[in-house]
KEFIGU-585525 format. One line per field, with one value per residue: residue number from 1; residue in one letter; chain; x, y, z of N, C-alpha, C in turn. Coordinates in Angstrom, 3 decimals, always signed. Each point is the difference from the previous one (the first is absolute). Layout:
BEGIN
n = [NUM / ...]
res = [a / ...]
chain = [A / ...]
n_u = [X / ...]
n_v = [Y / ...]
n_w = [Z / ...]
ca_u = [X / ...]
ca_v = [Y / ...]
ca_w = [Z / ...]
c_u = [X / ...]
c_v = [Y / ...]
c_w = [Z / ...]
END
This chain:
BEGIN
n = [1 / 2 / 3 / 4 / 5 / 6 / 7 / 8 / 9 / 10 / 11 / 12 / 13 / 14 / 15 / 16 / 17 / 18 / 19 / 20 / 21 / 22 / 23 / 24 / 25 / 26 / 27 / 28 / 29 / 30 / 31 / 32 / 33 / 34 / 35 / 36 / 37 / 38 / 39 / 40 / 41 / 42 / 43 / 44 / 45 / 46 / 47 / 48 / 49 / 50 / 51 / 52 / 53 / 54 / 55 / 56 / 57 / 58 / 59 / 60 / 61 / 62 / 63 / 64 / 65 / 66 / 67 / 68 / 69 / 70 / 71 / 72 / 73 / 74 / 75 / 76 / 77 / 78 / 79 / 80 / 81 / 82 / 83 / 84 / 85 / 86 / 87 / 88 / 89 / 90 / 91 / 92 / 93 / 94 / 95 / 96 / 97 / 98 / 99 / 100 / 101 / 102 / 103 / 104 / 105 / 106 / 107 / 108 / 109 / 110 / 111 / 112 / 113 / 114 / 115 / 116 / 117 / 118 / 119 / 120 / 121 / 122 / 123 / 124 / 125 / 126 / 127 / 128 / 129 / 130 / 131 / 132 / 133 / 134 / 135 / 136 / 137 / 138 / 139 / 140 / 141 / 142 / 143 / 144 / 145 / 146 / 147 / 148 / 149 / 150 / 151 / 152 / 153 / 154 / 155 / 156 / 157 / 158 / 159 / 160 / 161 / 162 / 163 / 164 / 165 / 166 / 167 / 168 / 169 / 170 / 171 / 172 / 173 / 174 / 175 / 176 / 177 / 178 / 179 / 180 / 181 / 182 / 183 / 184 / 185 / 186 / 187 / 188 / 189 / 190 / 191 / 192 / 193 / 194 / 195 / 196 / 197 / 198 / 199 / 200 / 201 / 202 / 203 / 204 / 205 / 206 / 207 / 208 / 209 / 210 / 211]
res = [x / x / x / x / x / x / x / x / x / x / x / x / x / x / x / x / x / x / x / x / x / x / x / x / x / x / x / x / x / x / x / x / x / x / x / x / x / x / x / x / x / x / x / x / x / x / x / x / x / x / x / x / x / x / x / x / x / x / x / x / x / x / x / x / x / x / x / x / x / x / x / x / x / x / x / x / x / x / x / x / x / x / x / x / x / x / x / x / x / x / x / x / x / x / x / x / x / x / x / x / x / x / x / x / x / x / x / x / x / x / x / x / x / x / x / x / x / x / x / x / x / x / x / x / x / x / x / x / x / x / x / x / x / x / x / x / x / x / x / x / x / x / x / x / x / x / x / x / x / x / x / x / x / x / x / x / x / x / x / x / x / x / x / x / x / x / x / x / x / x / x / x / x / x / x / x / x / x / x / x / x / x / x / x / x / x / x / x / x / x / x / x / x / x / x / x / x / x / x / x / x / x / x / x / x / x / x / x / x / x / x]
chain = [A / A / A / A / A / A / A / A / A / A / A / A / A / A / A / A / A / A / A / A / A / A / A / A / A / A / A / A / A / A / A / A / A / A / A / A / A / A / A / A / A / A / A / A / A / A / A / A / A / A / A / A / A / A / A / A / A / A / A / A / A / A / A / A / A / A / A / A / A / A / A / A / A / A / A / A / A / A / A / A / A / A / A / A / A / A / A / A / A / A / A / A / A / A / A / A / A / A / A / A / A / A / A / A / A / A / A / A / A / A / A / A / A / A / A / A / A / A / A / A / A / A / A / A / A / A / A / A / A / A / A / A / A / A / A / A / A / A / A / A / A / A / A / A / A / A / A / A / A / A / A / A / A / A / A / A / A / A / A / A / A / A / A / A / A / A / A / A / A / A / A / A / A / A / A / A / A / A / A / A / A / A / A / A / A / A / A / A / A / A / A / A / A / A / A / A / A / A / A / A / A / A / A / A / A / A / A / A / A / A / A]
n_u = [-7.238 / +0.214 / +0.821 / +0.728 / +0.108 / -1.094 / -0.473 / +1.318 / -0.927 / +0.985 / -0.766 / +0.853 / -0.090 / +0.415 / +0.072 / +0.092 / +1.131 / +0.735 / +0.242 / -1.050 / -0.078 / +0.876 / -0.405 / +0.827 / -0.656 / +0.336 / -1.174 / +0.427 / +0.960 / -1.313 / -0.151 / -0.875 / +0.771 / +0.723 / -0.663 / -0.687 / +1.321 / +0.464 / -1.387 / +0.377 / +1.119 / -0.977 / +0.026 / -1.257 / +0.727 / -1.107 / +1.030 / -0.278 / +0.506 / -0.709 / +1.127 / +0.239 / +0.784 / +0.841 / -0.323 / -0.466 / +0.506 / -0.211 / +0.484 / +0.509 / -0.414 / +0.159 / +1.082 / +0.519 / -0.340 / -0.765 / +0.947 / +0.929 / -0.963 / -0.219 / +1.472 / -0.501 / +1.045 / +0.786 / +0.955 / +0.349 / +0.843 / +0.198 / +0.506 / -0.294 / +0.081 / +1.022 / -1.237 / -0.493 / +0.939 / +0.148 / -1.420 / +0.668 / -0.411 / -0.802 / +0.571 / -0.768 / -0.031 / +1.243 / +0.204 / -0.526 / +0.787 / +1.078 / -0.450 / -0.661 / +1.185 / +0.486 / -0.846 / +0.234 / +1.423 / +0.070 / -0.568 / +0.551 / +1.292 / -0.931 / +0.281 / -0.383 / +1.246 / +0.472 / +0.820 / +0.533 / +0.903 / -0.785 / +0.923 / +0.420 / +1.187 / -0.723 / +0.818 / -0.578 / -0.711 / +1.029 / -1.374 / +0.311 / -0.320 / +1.485 / -0.344 / -0.766 / +1.489 / +0.657 / -0.650 / +0.287 / +1.224 / -0.188 / -0.545 / +0.805 / +0.750 / -0.754 / +0.069 / +1.102 / +0.582 / -0.696 / +0.707 / +1.088 / -0.425 / -0.341 / +1.057 / +0.159 / -0.834 / -0.034 / +0.967 / +1.037 / +0.839 / +1.147 / +0.372 / +1.149 / -0.351 / -0.169 / -0.173 / -0.460 / -0.744 / -0.465 / +0.992 / -0.664 / -1.222 / -0.019 / +0.269 / -0.718 / +0.264 / +0.579 / -0.793 / +0.133 / -0.923 / -0.404 / -0.988 / +0.761 / -1.124 / -0.128 / -0.259 / +1.154 / +0.248 / +1.301 / -0.647 / -0.934 / +0.967 / +0.385 / -0.995 / +0.265 / +1.112 / +0.107 / -0.640 / +0.620 / +0.941 / -0.179 / -0.006 / +0.999 / +0.555 / -0.482 / +0.559 / +1.048 / -0.328 / -0.613 / -1.022 / -0.281 / -0.885 / -0.879 / +0.787]
n_v = [-14.418 / -0.634 / +1.160 / -0.361 / +0.699 / -0.531 / +0.893 / +0.294 / +0.553 / -0.270 / +0.571 / -0.563 / +1.147 / -0.758 / +0.994 / -0.555 / -0.058 / -0.373 / +1.529 / +0.184 / -0.356 / +0.706 / +0.375 / -0.984 / -0.466 / +0.151 / -0.318 / -1.274 / +0.448 / -0.040 / +1.156 / -0.755 / -1.230 / +0.692 / +0.867 / -1.085 / -0.566 / +1.280 / +0.345 / -1.446 / +1.067 / +0.493 / -0.566 / -0.345 / -0.524 / +0.212 / -0.623 / +0.638 / -0.729 / +1.304 / +0.304 / +0.333 / -0.856 / +1.237 / +0.022 / +0.707 / +1.408 / +0.310 / -0.894 / +0.697 / +0.741 / -0.690 / -0.495 / +1.191 / +1.268 / -0.319 / -1.065 / +1.319 / +0.604 / -1.264 / +0.294 / +1.194 / -0.022 / -0.122 / -0.526 / +0.798 / -0.785 / +0.905 / -0.996 / +1.314 / +0.355 / -0.870 / -1.007 / +1.026 / -0.063 / -1.483 / +0.081 / +1.270 / -0.611 / +0.765 / +0.973 / +0.791 / -1.191 / +0.075 / +1.214 / -0.028 / -1.177 / +0.403 / +1.233 / -0.783 / -0.547 / +1.287 / +0.463 / -0.969 / +0.057 / +1.392 / -0.637 / -0.991 / +1.007 / +0.920 / -0.882 / -0.404 / -0.556 / +0.849 / -0.901 / +0.951 / -0.817 / +0.310 / +0.334 / -1.273 / +0.518 / +0.112 / +1.031 / -0.802 / -0.422 / -0.933 / -0.450 / +0.828 / -0.086 / +0.154 / +0.038 / -0.926 / -0.518 / +0.902 / -0.470 / -1.528 / +0.537 / +0.771 / -1.147 / -0.806 / +0.873 / +0.291 / -1.283 / +0.174 / +1.153 / -0.715 / -1.287 / +0.568 / +0.480 / -1.270 / -0.111 / +1.108 / +0.074 / -1.214 / +0.323 / +0.093 / -1.420 / +0.641 / -1.316 / +0.726 / -1.298 / +1.149 / +0.759 / -1.062 / -1.050 / +1.148 / +0.728 / -0.787 / -0.403 / +1.386 / +0.286 / -0.590 / -0.339 / -0.564 / +0.908 / -0.337 / -0.235 / -1.482 / +0.386 / +0.482 / -0.261 / -1.019 / +0.423 / -0.412 / -1.005 / +0.045 / +0.220 / -1.240 / -0.246 / +0.610 / -0.613 / -1.207 / +0.601 / +0.385 / -1.029 / -0.663 / +1.133 / +0.084 / -1.142 / +0.561 / +0.754 / -0.654 / -1.098 / +0.768 / -0.002 / +1.342 / -0.450 / +0.573 / +0.689 / -0.739 / -0.729]
n_w = [+7.792 / +1.064 / +0.244 / +1.012 / +1.357 / +0.642 / +0.657 / -0.546 / -0.846 / -1.500 / -0.819 / -0.620 / -0.829 / -0.733 / -0.299 / -1.364 / -0.191 / -0.781 / +0.415 / +0.101 / -1.226 / +0.117 / -1.388 / -0.321 / +1.044 / +1.409 / -0.003 / +0.718 / -0.806 / -0.780 / -0.716 / -0.620 / -0.290 / -0.840 / -0.599 / -0.469 / -0.170 / -0.628 / -0.720 / -0.036 / +0.170 / -0.092 / -1.051 / -0.052 / -0.927 / -0.858 / -0.762 / -0.924 / -0.760 / -0.354 / +0.012 / -1.536 / -0.491 / -0.478 / +1.417 / -0.894 / +0.279 / -1.203 / -0.236 / +0.956 / -0.617 / -1.437 / +0.305 / +0.850 / -0.375 / -0.724 / +0.114 / -0.413 / -0.638 / -0.186 / +0.078 / -0.435 / -0.991 / +0.857 / -0.849 / -1.335 / -0.744 / -0.730 / -0.472 / -0.511 / -1.473 / +0.210 / -0.056 / +0.992 / +0.573 / +0.084 / +0.343 / +0.746 / +1.100 / -0.545 / +0.562 / -0.607 / -0.578 / +0.282 / -0.270 / -0.799 / -0.646 / +0.503 / -0.229 / -1.178 / +0.100 / +0.481 / -0.933 / -0.862 / +0.564 / +0.220 / -1.165 / +0.032 / +0.198 / +0.528 / +1.013 / -1.014 / +0.458 / -0.900 / -0.695 / -0.686 / -0.803 / -0.885 / -0.990 / +0.046 / -0.120 / -0.673 / +0.361 / +0.891 / -0.352 / +0.136 / +0.363 / +0.655 / -1.474 / -0.396 / -1.368 / +0.620 / +0.672 / -0.513 / -1.165 / +0.148 / +0.085 / -1.106 / -0.876 / +0.703 / -0.521 / -1.157 / -0.248 / +0.760 / -0.791 / -1.592 / +0.406 / +0.313 / -1.070 / -0.608 / +0.374 / -0.623 / -1.063 / -0.141 / +0.855 / -0.988 / +0.003 / -0.622 / -0.502 / +0.247 / -0.715 / -1.144 / +0.816 / +0.998 / -0.498 / -0.691 / +0.812 / +0.868 / -0.870 / -0.028 / +1.341 / +0.159 / -1.315 / +0.939 / +0.174 / -1.536 / -0.091 / -0.259 / +0.255 / +0.648 / +0.910 / +0.554 / +1.138 / +0.341 / +0.816 / -0.605 / -1.190 / +0.301 / +0.661 / -1.358 / -0.382 / +0.421 / +0.409 / -1.528 / -0.407 / +0.831 / -0.228 / -1.148 / +0.036 / +0.860 / -1.080 / -0.936 / +0.481 / -0.044 / -1.348 / +0.862 / +0.486 / -1.335 / +0.310 / -0.757 / +0.903]
ca_u = [+1.003 / -0.145 / +1.185 / -0.009 / -0.895 / -0.376 / -1.131 / -0.136 / -0.445 / +0.222 / -0.009 / +0.965 / -0.217 / +1.029 / -0.220 / +1.075 / +0.722 / +0.785 / +0.907 / -1.044 / +0.199 / +1.543 / +0.804 / +1.267 / +0.483 / -1.021 / -0.999 / +0.272 / +0.835 / -0.273 / -0.445 / -1.211 / +0.111 / +1.079 / -0.670 / -1.394 / +0.590 / +0.232 / -0.959 / -0.478 / +0.567 / -0.812 / -1.799 / -0.239 / -0.316 / -0.645 / +0.563 / -0.566 / +0.922 / -0.556 / +1.100 / +0.255 / +0.789 / -0.429 / -1.370 / -0.076 / -1.051 / -1.476 / -0.257 / -0.326 / -1.215 / -0.821 / +0.200 / +0.657 / -0.710 / -1.231 / +0.188 / +0.635 / -1.334 / -0.914 / +0.567 / +0.323 / +1.525 / +0.494 / +1.131 / +0.167 / +1.090 / -0.036 / +1.430 / -0.413 / +0.507 / +0.679 / -0.309 / -0.470 / +1.203 / +0.567 / -1.067 / -0.299 / -1.283 / -0.118 / +0.032 / -1.300 / -0.838 / +0.301 / -0.556 / -1.621 / -0.304 / +0.356 / -1.298 / -0.997 / +0.673 / -0.168 / -1.293 / -0.887 / +0.525 / -0.739 / -1.593 / +0.062 / +0.245 / +0.666 / +0.995 / +1.222 / +1.302 / +0.386 / +1.336 / +0.276 / +1.115 / +0.514 / +0.772 / +1.492 / +1.135 / +0.440 / +1.125 / +1.265 / -0.236 / +0.468 / -0.632 / -0.843 / +1.263 / +0.468 / -0.419 / -1.398 / -0.182 / -0.367 / -1.545 / -0.810 / +0.227 / -0.918 / -1.135 / -0.078 / +0.157 / -1.004 / -0.946 / +0.053 / -0.260 / -1.712 / -0.663 / +0.422 / -0.880 / -1.222 / +0.158 / +0.030 / -1.238 / -0.697 / +0.088 / +0.733 / +1.232 / +0.792 / +1.221 / +1.081 / +0.806 / +0.849 / +0.951 / +1.083 / +0.600 / +0.247 / +1.168 / +0.643 / -0.220 / +1.074 / +1.648 / +0.138 / -0.781 / +0.135 / -1.052 / -1.203 / -0.291 / +0.596 / -0.851 / +0.641 / -1.029 / -0.414 / +0.974 / -0.070 / -0.230 / +0.890 / -0.360 / -1.019 / +0.598 / +0.139 / -1.229 / -1.025 / +0.209 / -0.776 / -1.088 / -0.396 / -0.316 / -1.451 / -1.125 / -0.014 / -0.612 / -1.441 / -1.009 / +0.128 / -0.926 / -1.102 / -1.324 / -0.664 / -1.511 / +0.040 / +1.043]
ca_v = [-0.643 / +0.846 / +0.110 / +0.872 / -0.436 / +1.196 / +0.751 / +1.093 / -0.805 / +0.572 / -0.596 / +0.374 / -0.481 / +0.398 / +0.249 / +0.556 / -0.687 / -1.446 / +0.016 / -0.198 / -1.472 / -1.032 / -0.547 / +0.197 / -0.353 / -1.311 / +0.896 / +0.087 / +1.058 / +1.323 / +1.139 / -0.469 / -0.582 / +0.703 / +1.135 / -0.581 / -0.329 / +0.989 / +0.344 / -0.842 / -0.011 / +0.577 / -0.470 / -1.028 / +0.556 / -0.739 / +0.680 / -0.328 / +0.711 / -0.341 / +0.527 / -0.598 / +0.340 / +0.644 / +1.150 / +1.471 / +0.188 / -0.166 / -1.711 / +0.028 / +0.762 / -0.836 / -1.558 / -0.447 / +0.909 / -0.732 / -1.144 / +0.408 / +0.758 / -1.079 / -0.285 / +1.213 / +0.090 / +0.806 / +0.286 / -0.530 / +0.302 / +0.141 / -0.253 / +0.159 / +0.859 / -0.504 / -0.213 / +1.107 / +0.996 / -0.595 / +0.025 / +1.356 / +0.234 / +1.616 / -0.034 / +0.538 / -0.998 / -0.679 / +0.847 / -0.083 / -1.207 / +0.080 / +0.557 / -0.717 / -1.139 / +0.353 / +0.210 / -1.576 / -0.645 / +0.601 / +0.137 / -1.557 / +0.078 / +1.629 / -0.193 / -0.836 / +0.695 / -0.036 / +0.174 / -0.223 / -0.090 / +0.516 / -0.580 / -0.145 / +0.506 / -0.903 / +0.203 / -1.000 / -1.522 / -0.380 / -0.396 / +1.243 / +0.713 / +1.420 / +1.297 / +0.288 / +0.147 / +1.592 / +0.391 / -0.628 / +0.604 / +1.202 / -0.281 / -0.439 / +1.394 / +0.497 / -0.897 / +0.062 / +1.345 / -0.205 / -0.888 / +0.773 / +1.082 / -0.790 / -0.597 / +0.862 / +0.278 / -1.115 / -0.489 / -1.437 / +0.422 / -0.105 / -0.649 / +0.533 / -1.232 / +0.309 / +0.880 / -0.571 / -0.921 / -0.160 / +0.021 / -1.434 / -0.573 / +0.152 / -0.405 / -1.327 / -0.812 / -1.176 / +0.277 / -0.172 / -1.451 / -0.229 / +0.581 / +1.346 / +0.870 / -0.102 / -0.196 / -1.583 / +0.204 / +1.232 / +1.377 / +0.404 / +0.292 / +1.345 / +0.805 / -0.383 / +0.845 / +0.936 / -0.529 / -0.224 / +1.258 / +0.300 / -0.846 / +0.212 / +1.353 / -0.025 / -0.491 / +1.211 / +1.090 / -0.187 / -0.269 / +1.207 / +0.017 / +0.041 / -1.013]
ca_w = [+1.168 / +1.465 / +0.800 / +1.269 / +1.205 / +1.090 / -0.125 / -0.699 / -1.351 / -0.847 / -1.086 / -0.639 / -1.304 / -0.953 / -1.656 / -0.551 / -1.277 / +0.101 / +0.968 / +1.207 / -0.064 / +0.319 / -1.025 / +0.169 / +1.036 / +0.769 / +0.569 / +1.303 / +0.579 / -0.595 / +0.790 / +0.673 / +1.350 / +0.998 / +0.762 / +0.866 / +1.335 / +0.711 / +0.520 / +0.840 / +0.851 / +1.044 / -0.090 / -1.040 / -1.469 / -0.879 / -1.416 / -1.414 / -1.040 / -1.393 / -1.103 / -0.936 / -1.066 / -1.224 / +0.066 / +0.096 / +1.109 / -0.453 / +0.259 / +1.344 / +0.075 / -0.415 / +0.017 / +1.317 / +1.141 / +0.270 / +0.906 / +1.154 / +0.603 / +0.858 / +1.078 / +0.952 / +0.628 / +1.052 / -0.349 / -1.378 / -0.617 / -1.532 / -0.782 / -1.543 / -0.272 / -0.909 / -1.378 / -0.379 / -0.658 / -1.223 / -1.310 / -0.301 / +0.485 / +0.462 / +1.487 / +0.688 / -0.149 / +1.266 / +1.503 / -0.318 / +0.724 / +1.301 / +0.626 / -0.322 / +0.824 / +1.035 / +0.137 / +0.377 / +0.922 / +1.002 / -0.072 / +0.309 / +1.348 / -0.089 / +0.735 / -0.894 / -0.242 / -1.205 / -0.358 / -1.558 / +0.046 / -1.283 / -0.794 / +0.306 / -0.684 / -1.771 / -0.875 / +0.955 / -0.680 / -1.099 / -1.105 / -0.694 / -0.710 / +0.419 / -0.726 / +0.551 / +1.206 / +0.052 / +0.007 / +1.118 / +1.158 / +0.124 / +0.341 / +1.283 / +0.844 / -0.169 / +0.667 / +1.450 / +0.583 / +0.456 / +1.036 / +1.047 / +0.324 / +0.370 / +1.315 / +0.979 / +0.117 / +0.546 / +1.158 / -0.145 / +0.343 / -1.025 / +0.325 / -1.271 / -0.256 / -1.043 / +0.625 / +0.970 / -0.610 / -1.788 / -0.149 / +0.173 / -1.050 / -1.246 / +0.036 / +0.385 / -0.628 / +0.378 / +0.776 / -0.989 / -0.383 / -1.310 / -0.982 / -0.354 / -0.096 / +1.172 / +1.233 / +0.748 / +1.204 / +0.823 / -0.302 / +0.673 / +1.444 / +0.198 / -0.038 / +1.426 / +0.826 / -0.288 / -0.033 / +1.433 / +0.319 / -0.663 / +0.443 / +1.195 / +0.072 / -0.618 / +1.100 / +1.161 / -0.255 / +0.646 / -0.818 / -0.043 / -0.512 / -1.428 / -0.708]
c_u = [+0.056 / +1.284 / -0.355 / -1.213 / -0.303 / -1.644 / -0.150 / -0.088 / +0.155 / -0.501 / +0.684 / -0.083 / +1.060 / -0.630 / +1.293 / +0.482 / +0.802 / +1.197 / -0.861 / -0.185 / +1.054 / +0.649 / +1.617 / +0.815 / -0.900 / -1.162 / +0.012 / +0.796 / -0.134 / -0.921 / -1.495 / +0.398 / +0.909 / -0.913 / -0.941 / +0.969 / +0.391 / -1.158 / -0.575 / +0.757 / -0.782 / -1.589 / -0.235 / -0.397 / -0.452 / +0.289 / -0.901 / +0.777 / -0.767 / +0.819 / -0.056 / +1.129 / -0.433 / -1.038 / +0.324 / -1.130 / -1.648 / -0.012 / -0.043 / -1.320 / -1.213 / -0.294 / +0.248 / -0.876 / -1.230 / -0.239 / +0.654 / -1.181 / -0.539 / +0.889 / -0.053 / +1.174 / +0.142 / +1.187 / +0.183 / +1.344 / -0.100 / +1.179 / -0.108 / +0.707 / +1.019 / -0.238 / -0.772 / +1.210 / +0.608 / -0.954 / -0.489 / -1.442 / -0.164 / -0.017 / -1.130 / -0.887 / +0.413 / -0.398 / -1.674 / -0.100 / +0.561 / -0.995 / -0.933 / -0.006 / -0.198 / -1.275 / -0.769 / +0.356 / -0.728 / -1.289 / -0.080 / +0.172 / +0.549 / +1.437 / +1.414 / +1.306 / +0.554 / +1.644 / +0.263 / +1.329 / +0.355 / +0.660 / +1.418 / +0.843 / -0.526 / +0.786 / +1.496 / -0.255 / +1.114 / -0.513 / -0.715 / +1.327 / +0.491 / -0.634 / -1.382 / +0.135 / -0.225 / -1.442 / -0.520 / +0.433 / -0.684 / -1.480 / -0.235 / -0.249 / -1.182 / -1.376 / +0.071 / -0.737 / -1.439 / -0.266 / +0.207 / -1.136 / -1.596 / +0.280 / +0.014 / -1.472 / -0.965 / +0.507 / +0.403 / +1.484 / +0.692 / +1.175 / +0.734 / +0.977 / +0.769 / +0.912 / +0.792 / +0.802 / +0.562 / +1.539 / +0.817 / -0.027 / +0.890 / +1.495 / -0.076 / -1.117 / -0.475 / -1.236 / -1.124 / -0.088 / +0.699 / -0.578 / +0.517 / -1.036 / -0.726 / +0.946 / +0.183 / -0.151 / +0.672 / -0.453 / -1.455 / +0.295 / +0.337 / -1.359 / -0.445 / -0.045 / -0.883 / -1.424 / -0.519 / +0.136 / -1.192 / -1.170 / -0.104 / -0.596 / -1.179 / -0.974 / +0.109 / -1.026 / -1.274 / -1.197 / -0.752 / -1.446 / +0.183 / +1.068 / -0.206]
c_v = [+0.832 / -0.546 / +0.478 / -0.751 / +1.396 / +0.582 / +1.160 / -0.608 / +1.129 / -0.614 / +0.935 / -0.547 / +0.462 / -0.008 / +0.408 / -0.857 / -0.890 / +0.262 / -0.486 / -1.694 / -0.818 / -0.240 / +0.409 / -0.348 / -1.166 / +0.499 / -0.043 / +1.189 / +1.386 / +0.928 / -0.432 / -0.670 / +0.858 / +1.000 / -0.665 / -0.576 / +0.914 / +0.571 / -0.832 / -0.304 / +0.311 / -0.234 / -1.044 / +0.704 / -0.791 / +0.572 / -0.582 / +0.673 / -0.426 / +0.415 / -0.956 / +0.519 / +0.861 / +1.022 / +1.387 / +0.636 / -0.333 / -1.529 / +0.036 / +0.570 / -0.832 / -1.341 / -0.508 / +0.580 / -0.850 / -0.871 / +0.846 / +0.585 / -0.821 / -0.354 / +1.178 / +0.039 / +1.020 / +0.666 / -0.380 / +0.602 / -0.227 / +0.174 / -0.274 / +1.221 / -0.171 / -0.156 / +1.170 / +0.730 / -0.655 / +0.124 / +1.254 / +0.181 / +1.589 / +0.167 / +0.406 / -1.033 / -1.008 / +0.604 / -0.294 / -1.362 / -0.164 / +0.529 / -0.607 / -1.255 / +0.330 / +0.625 / -1.228 / -0.452 / +0.442 / +0.397 / -1.502 / +0.240 / +1.174 / +0.137 / -0.449 / +0.812 / -0.639 / +0.275 / -0.167 / -0.120 / +0.921 / -0.986 / -0.115 / +0.563 / -0.590 / +0.324 / -0.811 / -1.339 / -0.274 / -0.290 / +1.329 / +0.622 / +1.110 / +1.050 / +0.339 / +0.417 / +1.426 / +0.251 / -0.751 / +0.748 / +1.360 / -0.201 / -0.556 / +1.268 / +0.572 / -0.536 / -0.212 / +1.139 / +0.494 / -0.505 / +0.662 / +1.278 / -0.320 / -0.572 / +1.292 / +0.636 / -0.823 / -0.613 / -1.721 / +0.226 / -0.661 / -0.665 / +0.084 / -0.972 / +0.622 / +0.805 / -0.445 / -1.008 / -0.116 / +0.351 / -1.246 / -0.635 / +0.522 / -0.612 / -1.613 / -0.903 / -1.479 / +0.030 / -0.413 / -1.661 / -0.404 / +0.774 / +1.479 / +1.007 / +0.239 / -0.057 / -1.411 / +0.196 / +1.029 / +1.159 / +0.324 / +0.026 / +1.572 / +0.949 / -0.151 / +0.969 / +1.471 / -0.032 / +0.017 / +1.301 / +0.537 / -0.278 / +0.012 / +1.519 / +0.170 / -0.621 / +1.239 / +1.257 / -0.164 / +0.082 / +1.163 / -0.200 / +0.117 / -0.856 / -1.479]
c_w = [+1.376 / +0.675 / +1.581 / +0.695 / +0.594 / -0.398 / -0.946 / -1.536 / -0.942 / -1.403 / -1.176 / -1.601 / -1.108 / -1.661 / -0.869 / -1.248 / +0.296 / +1.292 / +1.383 / -0.040 / +0.068 / -1.092 / +0.102 / +1.225 / +0.480 / +0.377 / +1.319 / +0.729 / -0.735 / +0.871 / +0.686 / +1.417 / +1.165 / +0.754 / +0.870 / +1.239 / +0.910 / +0.963 / +1.119 / +1.312 / +1.768 / -0.189 / -1.175 / -1.272 / -0.789 / -1.499 / -1.067 / -1.090 / -1.462 / -0.987 / -0.901 / -0.766 / -1.199 / +0.292 / +0.149 / +1.092 / -0.439 / +0.394 / +1.256 / +0.477 / -0.123 / +0.573 / +1.384 / +1.133 / +0.115 / +1.064 / +1.469 / +0.923 / +0.840 / +1.174 / +1.006 / +0.784 / +0.958 / -0.395 / -1.272 / -0.425 / -1.349 / -0.723 / -1.406 / -0.618 / -1.125 / -1.366 / -1.035 / -0.601 / -1.227 / -1.273 / -0.280 / +0.100 / +0.381 / +1.322 / +0.464 / -0.335 / +1.446 / +1.210 / +0.032 / +0.653 / +1.382 / +0.962 / +0.296 / +1.296 / +1.400 / +0.735 / +0.430 / +0.973 / +1.157 / +0.191 / +0.955 / +1.608 / +0.332 / +0.828 / -0.886 / +0.012 / -1.350 / -0.165 / -1.443 / -0.209 / -1.097 / -0.897 / +0.376 / -1.358 / -1.473 / -0.646 / +0.468 / -0.793 / -1.134 / -1.439 / -0.850 / -1.126 / +0.753 / -0.258 / +0.708 / +1.593 / +0.645 / +0.303 / +1.151 / +1.426 / +0.291 / +0.237 / +1.413 / +1.184 / -0.225 / +0.643 / +1.406 / +0.556 / +0.380 / +0.912 / +1.205 / +0.302 / +0.250 / +1.557 / +1.021 / +0.104 / +0.321 / +1.027 / -0.181 / +0.643 / -1.079 / +0.379 / -1.121 / -0.284 / -0.985 / +0.694 / +0.539 / -0.856 / -1.437 / -0.058 / +0.453 / -1.036 / -1.328 / +0.290 / +0.358 / -0.852 / +0.514 / +1.164 / -0.891 / +0.000 / -1.318 / -1.465 / -0.236 / +0.343 / +1.450 / +1.256 / +0.305 / +1.502 / +0.799 / -0.618 / +0.814 / +1.214 / +0.364 / +0.052 / +1.360 / +1.116 / +0.003 / +0.130 / +1.443 / +0.765 / -0.306 / +0.742 / +1.503 / +0.439 / -0.270 / +1.491 / +1.349 / -0.265 / +0.542 / -1.112 / -0.040 / -0.309 / -1.476 / -0.569 / +0.649]
END
């Protein structure tokens, strides 16, 4: 889909899991459409969303990146990590897959700007059994620490949705959908300013040789 007008063109690709696919709320007010609308404020944006519910980072690499490579995206949002937290994927494996994703996206377009959300606070959803919430929260912290390290070394922008919105979801369970796991429209609305800020930061980064 394409939004906006003008001579400035931006190819925007979204990769990830159910959060990017809009599960739990309305797709039209979810993070894909909302971030595209914000980006289209002063440019023409073509957005393609390859996100699939249930995807882990390796699924993004194997099943979504090949299509994204063909588009040679200028800007990429990767909304993944939650399923790796809940499925206890080894963090070193997620790191390896994330770095491979970045390498392939930038091989397709050396100037690609990339934002990674990390995992939302998986200790917050009411559907997670109380006895496991502490583990889920610690796993979230460890996963996001790794993603911040990759963001620093590989020149990505990390969007801290767990840090900024996790406390809100812990206090207010009305931000969850009926499945008691995914955000609802109000829940996703708390993410959107964080994502818009990270995307704007990514676009402001100067292009370097080798990227």
